[in-house]
C-alpha positions as CSV (number, residue, x, y, z in Angstrom):
1,M,31.4,0.2,11.0
2,E,30.2,-2.2,13.7
3,C,27.9,0.5,15.1
4,N,26.3,0.9,11.6
5,L,25.7,-2.8,11.3
6,K,24.0,-2.9,14.7
7,L,21.8,0.0,13.7
8,L,20.9,-1.6,10.5
9,R,20.0,-4.9,12.3
10,I,17.8,-3.0,14.7
11,S,16.1,-1.1,11.9
12,S,15.5,-4.4,10.0
13,I,14.1,-6.0,13.1
14,G,11.9,-3.0,13.9
15,A,10.6,-2.9,10.4
16,G,9.8,-6.6,10.4
17,V,8.0,-6.4,13.7
18,V,5.9,-3.3,12.7
19,I,5.0,-4.8,9.4
20,S,4.0,-8.1,11.0
21,I,1.8,-6.2,13.5
22,C,0.2,-4.1,10.8
23,L,-0.6,-7.2,8.6
24,A,-1.9,-9.2,11.5
25,A,-5.0,-7.0,11.7
26,T,-7.8,-8.6,9.8
27,G,-9.2,-5.4,8.4
28,A,-6.2,-3.7,7.0
29,T,-7.1,0.0,6.7
30,A,-5.7,2.5,4.3
31,T,-3.7,3.9,7.2
32,A,-2.1,0.6,7.9
33,M,-1.2,0.1,4.3
34,D,0.3,3.6,4.2
35,T,2.4,2.7,7.3
36,V,3.6,-0.5,5.6
37,T,4.6,1.4,2.5
38,T,6.4,4.0,4.6
39,I,8.3,1.4,6.5
40,V,9.4,-0.6,3.5
41,A,10.4,2.6,1.6
42,D,12.4,3.8,4.6
43,Q,14.3,0.5,4.7
44,V,15.0,0.6,1.0
45,R,16.3,4.2,1.3
46,S,18.4,3.3,4.3
47,Q,20.3,0.9,2.1
48,G,21.1,3.5,-0.5
49,F,18.3,3.0,-3.1
50,P,16.4,6.1,-4.3
51,C,12.7,6.1,-3.4
52,K,10.8,9.3,-3.9
53,S,7.1,9.4,-3.3
54,P,6.4,5.7,-2.4
55,S,2.9,4.8,-3.5
56,S,2.4,1.2,-2.5
57,A,4.0,-1.9,-1.0
58,E,2.2,-5.0,-2.0
59,R,3.0,-8.2,-0.1
60,I,3.7,-11.2,-2.3
61,E,2.2,-14.1,-0.4
62,A,3.5,-16.8,-2.7
63,E,7.2,-15.7,-2.0
64,S,6.7,-14.9,1.7
65,T,7.4,-17.2,4.6
66,P,6.9,-16.6,8.4
67,N,10.3,-15.0,8.8
68,Q,10.8,-13.7,5.3
69,T,8.3,-11.2,4.0
70,V,8.4,-10.1,0.3
71,Y,7.0,-6.9,-1.1
72,L,6.8,-5.1,-4.4
73,L,7.4,-1.5,-3.6
74,Q,6.3,1.3,-6.0
75,C,8.4,4.5,-5.7
76,G,7.5,7.0,-8.4
77,G,8.5,5.3,-11.6
78,I,10.7,2.6,-9.9
79,T,9.6,-0.8,-8.6
80,Y,11.6,-2.8,-6.1
81,H,11.4,-6.4,-5.1
82,V,12.1,-6.3,-1.3
83,L,12.8,-9.3,0.9
84,L,12.7,-8.4,4.7
85,V,14.5,-10.9,7.0
86,P,14.8,-10.3,10.7
87,D,18.3,-9.5,11.9
88,Q,19.6,-8.9,8.4
89,A,19.6,-6.1,5.8
90,A,16.8,-6.3,3.3
91,D,17.4,-7.9,-0.1
92,V,16.4,-5.2,-2.5
93,A,16.3,-5.6,-6.3
94,K,15.1,-3.2,-8.9
95,V,12.3,-4.7,-11.1
96,D,12.5,-3.8,-14.8
């Protein structure tokens, strides 16, 4: 169990770092946005939530802080509110 928690922490840290790097670029390209969508969807899936064909991950600036990034993730017909925090599992909630 301890090994799984360490892996989850590493995954969360990696996802946060990659997303921060992608969003730091001033001209976010379609490829960068696809990468962000893939990373957020992978994190959601790793925590047991279904996410087939992720189409977008929109950052919510009003809810995000420097160490807590919030996204609305579109996966097929499901939308998730995802809070990414370094060194922790993401807080994932299905949006009705």
